[in-house]
Phi, psi and omega in degrees: 000336185205153180208140177210141176239142177266339174202193189286347184247322189260120180210164180234148176222146183213157181194220182291106172064031179199143169234125182246156179225141174235147176233015177228040177069021176096001175301314181226152184227143176236138177289131178242346177203138178231143173104355174248123177276118189259132175260321183218155190210138178199134170280142172249347176200175181301334182250334187258131173217165183229145174225143185227160177205202185275172185051040176072021184290125171228124175247151179225138169243143173240009176232043175061030175098358179297311179229152184229145174232154181266134177265125183261120176238099186298330186275000185250123180232010187281168173276113186269115194250340190217138175226139171214150175228144173258340173201188186285354181246334189246122178207169183224151174232137179229159178194197187209166182054069354275166176298133187215147173222124180243149179224143172237143174234009180232040176065024177090003177297324175225148174237130183248136175280139178246082188272340191303322182248010180259125176279112182296346176273357179255136176282137165257108182261334185207152176226143174216123175236138177263342176200189183289346183247326194252125180199171178224150163233157177227157180177228188209138178208189184230141167254189181299329186234355184205177171267162184212141171280120189268132165227125176228152181235147174235145175239011181224038175073011176105005179289321177225151185225143178248134183286138175240132186284124178269331183078007183245154176252352181260166184298137173259102197273341182206154179211146178206145181231138178279328181202194184287348182245320184267123179206166179222155174216150183230150187245165182290350179255014178084015178273131172254119179257144178230152178219147177244001181232040177071014180095004173298328176225129176242144178216149182290136174254149178289125180232144187280045181197155170241006180290150176300139181249136189238340179211144180230135176227127180246130172246106184307133177085352182239284183189179175235135180240144177227137174235153182200200183289166176059032178065028183284129173226122178240151175216142177238123180283136179245010184102155178094325181242017180295134182296143182236134176236123179266127178248121181271138177238155180261171178287109183121210181285130171229149174259126184229168176216173180248101188277355183231156168277131185232162179289316180236118184257019176297135181303318184291343176277315181291318179234080186294345183264011179234130184255349180274156178285136184289144175263141173222158186255131175238125180306132180084341180244349179076210184272141178221161175263161181223137178264002179208121182287144179239148175294143177082006176244146179265135183235145174265129174228146178254118185237151172228100184304132176085000181249144176261114185293340189298331183286344182261350188078192181304136177250123186250000000 
């Protein structure tokens, strides 16, 4: 049901009646807890992690998952479905039946319920905070006549929440933000919502699946990953992990191609050390020049390593 890594080697995974730990990047896993059904899992520091489940279950480890102890909150009986931390001291836990939101500002020594703006009839399925003040939760709720996919935003650390219109009637199971403006949310019916203004406006984005989507993880500057039913795994590049392909050319004429889909296929962008237009052969039409490279076509370019062609003008 949940997985979280504190670095490239040490991680935890949890589900029905088990918590597992790896210290070798997932090559091997060892059982560290049996008997607790876990819904959510999150590190708050290299040694401290939290796991939650139904009937108000909260577990804590202070040795990176080797041993676990239960945190007792007598007033909480909800199914706790979401955990997030922005630093080692400030975090939130959310859940449903009834809808509940808890916050800590002292590394989990105490958890405070924030009931004033939380509708107990609404599920909190996911939480995403970009700092101590700004965050979102998503879930599922009811209006007078229908169901609604819930998105709400806070600017005061969760004390108060403003409704953001999702346009959906199904559950919104996960949400993640790259910064205070760019974020995504996913639904149980396979819809991916995106926003560029902090959630003031949400719009459906085209996704290559119709399977139900259950979890979204965003790493600012790198990418967003979504997992769901039918073995679905989706990824969106956010920069930093864009693929790079180096093409070596010889002194003189070289035949090259474009092996990747790129944002700008202008020849001078792909091959900045060449000033001539690339030639390609078209059956029945002979050789032609191209102002935009296409995948699957071979092009002739004339290159001279270490020379700047601009002083010679066009090179044919």
